[in-house]
N, C-alpha and C positions, 0 to 999 in steps of 0.2 A: 547577339554579338558575340562570336567565339571568344571564349577567357583567355587572356595572355598565359604562356608558360608561366612558372613561379619566379624562375631566376630573372624576368624580363619586368617583373611587377615594380609598381613603383612601390618603395616601404611608406608604411602608415606614419604619421606623425605622432612621436611619442618622446619621454624621456630617454628610454635606450636608443631608439634611432638616432636621435641629437647626439647623445655619448658617443655611438660609433661611428657616427657622421663626421665628429671632431676629431677622433683620434686619427680617421681615416685622412681627412684633410691635411692634418699637420704632418702625417707623414710624407704624403705627397708633396707637399711644400718643399719639406727636406730632401727627397728625392729629385724635384724640380730645381735645388741648388745645389746639390751636390753632383748630379748626372753631367751636366755641362762643365763643371769646375774639373772633374775627373777626367772628362775628353778633353779640354784645353789643356790640362796638365800633361797628360799621355802624347797627344800631338804635339807642343811646344817642344818636351823634351827630345824627341825624336828628330824632330824638325833642329834644333840646336846641335844634337849629335851628329847628324850627317853635316850640316853647314861646318862644324869644327873638322871634321874629318877632312871634308875636300880642301877648307882653307890650310890645315898641316901639309896634305899632300901638297898642295900648289907650291907652298911655300918651301917645303923639302925639295921638290924638283926643282923650281928655280935656284937653289940652293945648288943642287949636285950641276945642274949646267953652267954656273958661275964658277963654282969653285973645285970642282971636282970632286970625286970619291972620298977623300980623305975628310973633307970638310963636312962632309954628310953623315961619314960616319962618326965623326967626334959631335954634331949636333944630336944625332941618335941617342949616342951613348949619354950625353949629358940630359936628354929628357927622359929616356926609359927607366936610368937608374939601375941598372944591372938586371936583375932575377926579377922576373914577373911577381907580385906578390898578391894576385887574385883579385886587383880591381884597377881601375884607372885604363891606361893604354897599353894595347899591345902593340909592338914595333918590330920590324924586320928588314934588313937590307944584305941583299945577298949579290954577289957577285955573279958573273956570266957562268963560271964553273960550277955553281950551286955552292960556294963555300959562304958561310957566313962571315959579312963584316961589322956588324953592329945590330944591336936591339936586345929584347928580352925574351925571346923566341930562339929555341936551339936549332930549330930546323922547320921549312914550309910546313904549316900545319895542314895535316889529314882534314879533307872536308873543305878546304876553300875552293871557291867557284871559280871557274876558269876566265869569267868577264869581269871588267874593269871598273863597273858601276857600282855605287855603295849598294850593299844589299845587306840583308841580315842573313846570319850563316852560323851553323854551328860545327864548330872546330872542337878538335883535340889538343887541349894544352896539358902537358904532364900527366898523361893518361886520363885524363877527365874532360867530358863532355862540356863544352861552355857555350852558350848564346850570346855572339858579337855580332856588332855591325861593322861591316869589313870594307876596305878599298883598298885595291891594288894596282899598282901603277909600273908598265915597264918603261924604264930611262933607258936613254941611249947608250950604246955599247953594250946592251944585253944585261943591263944591271935591272934587278929588280926590288919593289918598294913595296910594303905591306905595313896598313895601320888599321889596327881594330879597336873599337869601344867596347867594353862590356854593357851586354845590354842589362846585369843584374848590378849594375853600378849604383843605380836609385832604388834598391830593391828595399832596403831599412826605410828610406824616405817614403817610398810607396807604403809602406807596410804601417809604417807611423801615421799617415795619410788616413789608410784604410780604419785601423783601429781607432783614430781621431774620429771619422766619420760613424762607425758604430755606435762611438760613446755619445755622440750626439744625437745617434738616432735612439739609442736608448733614454738619454736625458729628455728628448723629444717626446717619445714614447710615455713615461713616466708622468713629463709634464700635460700630455694631453689626456692619460686616463685622470690623473688628479682633477684637470679642468672640467673633465666630461662629468664624472662622479659629483662635482659641484653643481655643474648646469643641471643634471638628472636630479639632485638632490633640491634644488632653488624648486625648479619646475613641478616637483612632485609636492613640495610645502605648498606652493599656489594653488596647485590641483586640490590639495587636500582641504585648503582654506575654503576654497569653491564650493566641493562635496559638503563640508561640514554647515556652511550659509544654507545652502541648499537643501539638505537634509532638515535643518532648523526650520525653514520655512515651508518645507511639505509636511511639518508635524505641527504647523498653525502658528508659528512665531512668525508672524508678517513684518516685524519691524528690526529684523536681523540684515544687516549689511555687510557686504565684502569689507575688509580690515582697507582703511586707506592707504595707498602705496606711497613710496618715498617719491619724491620729487624728481622726474627724470627715468623713473621706473618704465621700461617698456610696455608693462601692462596697465599703466596709468589710465590710458584712455580707455580700454577695456574696461577695468575697475569701474570708474566711472559711468560709462554707458550702462554696464549691468547694474550698477547702484539705481541710476536714473528709471532703469526698466524695473526694479524691484519697487521703488517710490510710487510709479504709476500702477503697479499690478494691487498694490497697499492700498493705494487712493480708488483704485477702481473696485476691490473689492468692499472696502469700507462703504462707498458710494452703493454697490450694490445690496448690501446690508441696510443702510439707512432707507434707499428705494422701498426695499421690502417692507421695513416696519412701516414707510411713510404710507404705501400702497393699503397694507392692514389697515392702518389707522386713518387712513381718506375714504376707503371703501365700504369701512364698518357702519359710517353714520347715514350714506343714502342706502345701504342694503337693509340695514335696521329699521330705519324709517319706511324703506316699502315693504318689509315684513310686517310690521305693525299697523300699517294701514290695511294689506289685504288679510291679516288678521281678525282686525276689526268689522272689515267688510263682512268676513265670514261669519263672525259670532253676532253680530247686530242686524245685519242686513237692511241698512237703511232703504229710504225712497230712493227713486229712480234719480234724482238732482243729485242727492248727497253721494249716490254710489259713481255718476258719472265725473264728480267735483274729485273724489277721491282716485278714480281712476288717472283723470289728469293729472293729478299730484304723483302717483305712482310713475306714469310716464316721463314726469320731469325728474325724478331719483334715477330712473333708468337711463335718461339723456345725462344724467351728472357722471355715471359709472362709464359710459360709453365715452363721453368725453375725456375722462383720464386714460382709458386705455387708446385713444385715439392721438393724445398729444404722448404717451410713451412709446407708440408703435412710430409716430415722427421722429421722436428723439433717438429712437434705436435705428432708424433708417438715415437719419443725418452722421450719428456717430458712425456708421459701418462705412460711409462716405461714398456709398453706392448713388446719392444724388448727385456725384460730380459727373455722371453721362450726362446729365441735360444742362451743363453750363454753356451760355451762350452770351455775346456781348449784349449788356444792360445797360440803359442811360437811368443812373440812378435819379436826374433831376425829374423826366418822365414819371419814373416809378413814384418818386414822392409827391409829384403833384397829384396822381390818380389817387393816392391812399389819402390824401388832404380832402380830394372832393369826394371820396366814399364816407369818411367820417364826419364832413362839414354836418350834414343834419343832424346828428346824434350830439354834436358839438353844441349846434344851435338850440337845441332840446334841452340841455342841462346848462343853458346861458354861461357858455364858454367859447372864450375866442379862439379859434383854430386856424393859423395862419402858415403859408409857406412863402418863402421868396426864394426863387431861382435864381442859379448862377451860373447860367450857361449849359453847355454840354459837358456830361461829367460821365464817364462810360467806365465799365469794369467787366470782367468776363464772371460770370454765376449763374445762379439758378433763380429766375425772376419770381418764381411763386413763393419760394422760401423768402427770399429776401422782402417781397410784399407782405407776408405774414409775421415775420420778425418786427418791420415796422409797425403793423398792424397792431401786434401785441405791445409794443411801446406806447402807442397811442392809447391802446386801451385803458393800461394802466393810469397813465395820466389823465386820462377823462375820469378815473376812479376817485383820483385823489385833489384833483384841482377843485378849487372852491367856488361859488358862485362868483360871477362876473369874473373869474380867472383867465388865464391866456396861458395856450399851448404853441410852441412854435417848433416846426419842422424844419430843418434846416440841413444842407447838402452842399460839402466844399472840400476842396481837395488839400490836405495836409501836407502832402509832399508828394513827389514824382511817383511812389511807391504805395501810397495810402490815400482813401479818400474816406472822409468823416460824415456819415448819415448820424442826425441827433435829432433827438426831441425832449424840448427844455418845458417845465410845467413851474408854476408857483404856489404848488400845494405845500404840504408837511415835508416833504423831501424824505429823505431814509439818512437816519443817524451814521456816519462813518465807523463805527464800530460794526455795523450789521451789514455794510454795503459787500462786503465779501461773502456774505451767506446768502442774502438774497437771490442768489441766482443759483442756488443750490437747487436741487429738486425736492418738492412739497415743501419748501421752507416757507413759512409764513410769520411775517413780523407781529408784535403786538398790537399795530397800530392797523394791521390788515386783516385779524381776526374774524371784523364783522362784515369784511366785502365777500362778494362772489368770487370763486375761484379755488383753485387747488393747488397753487403755489409751482405751476409748470412753466408760466409765460414767460419768465426771465430766463429761465433755462433753457428754455428753446431758443431763445434769442442770442443766448451766449454758444451755443451749439451751431447756429447758423455761421456767427461771426469764426469761428474755428474752421468751419468747413471751407469759408473764402480766405483762409489764411489771416484771420484777424482776432480782435479780442472786443468783448463788451465792457467799456469802462463806464463806472457811473460817478456822477461829480456833484458838486454841491451849486445850486443854481442862486442862491441867496435872494428871496425863498425858494424852495422848490429843488427839484432834482432836476439833473440834465443827464440823459441816458446817450451814450456816444456808442455807436455801432461804428468800429475802425476794419476797413475793407480792404484788402491787400489788391493792387493793381499790377497785373504782370507787366515785364517789359516790354513786350509787343503784343498790343491789343488782338489782331487779328491772329496770332498764335495761342490760341487757347487749346490746345491737343493735350499741353501737358496737365492743364486744370483738370482734363477728362481722363486721365490715368490715374 
């Protein structure tokens, strides 16, 4: 694509551009105000001058017709005031033989046009060329009447207007420059604050935030958004650090056990039966490590949002019934009652595999902690037009309220769960699935036991799930 000429390029967004633009706009506004005003002034003055000349000519002509030359001469002498003083009205009334009868001109001026229509002309008065608007009339009997208005009559007023306009222009320019400098200073201060905060974060101070703006500040929304982004980044970085530490801790145990078994086999070289037993135990250790990595890969896939491409309409009631049927034999072996009460068709748009896995994780957790002869209840209900709740409730020991926010963290295990199998990723995966579906995982007290509620968002139009896939 060819590059635009330099003069046609749109200037970049910068404090200097804003300052120059502010000054330019201020001057343009002044010009837009003064230009029409000056044009109106000039037009009105010329129109009024012409109208006055025509009115005076008509009035004096009627006076001549009605009362004769003497009355017209007396009227002209009264108005002209004798000798011309350089301003005001020029008047001359001449007899048919060219003799002056009245007026403030001694003779018919040189340069006067031959026609009788009002017009601008340059005439010589007292040896000086003057610009006037002139009208001349031929009266009955060969008499002639000349009236002229000095075009420079309003020169002082026009100069005063121009000087005032220039003064206003200078004042507007000064105010615009000061305003532009102030805007530039404020913007640079904002940018400098953002730069300092960013530099501090780059240096490792992740807790740094942009200063809270004043209420009504135009950058208030941007500041809150950036601070929210920084909080999320800090949370993610700390999460990565915690996950890394947890991975190192949780993988060290099975890998250490695996190495110890293999080392013992290498040193003792037991009989065939013991060797195969140790190999089976080593395989179990490898399976634990692979389970951790598979869970982390699923969480990474969920967090990236790529699973949205598999969103389809899902009947949660049917999905819950299938999960209940799948875990029912396990519940019977553990002497636990597992029930599901269907409540009709409850559909949303989502990933059926992830939803089934999330519900399965909740049921497995409940089976771990449910006591003998205990009960687990799976329920699906519509909480509102936009939300559906998928819950698993048990009557086990539950989770203390102080730990409910932490048990959904990756690799976190409470003191009561140390002796049970698992690596602490089950509820974290359920929480990620809920977020992927526009919802949350909520843990509540079941009195006794725990009630895990998976709140899932329902699109306004179920058939239109294309937005969920983007």
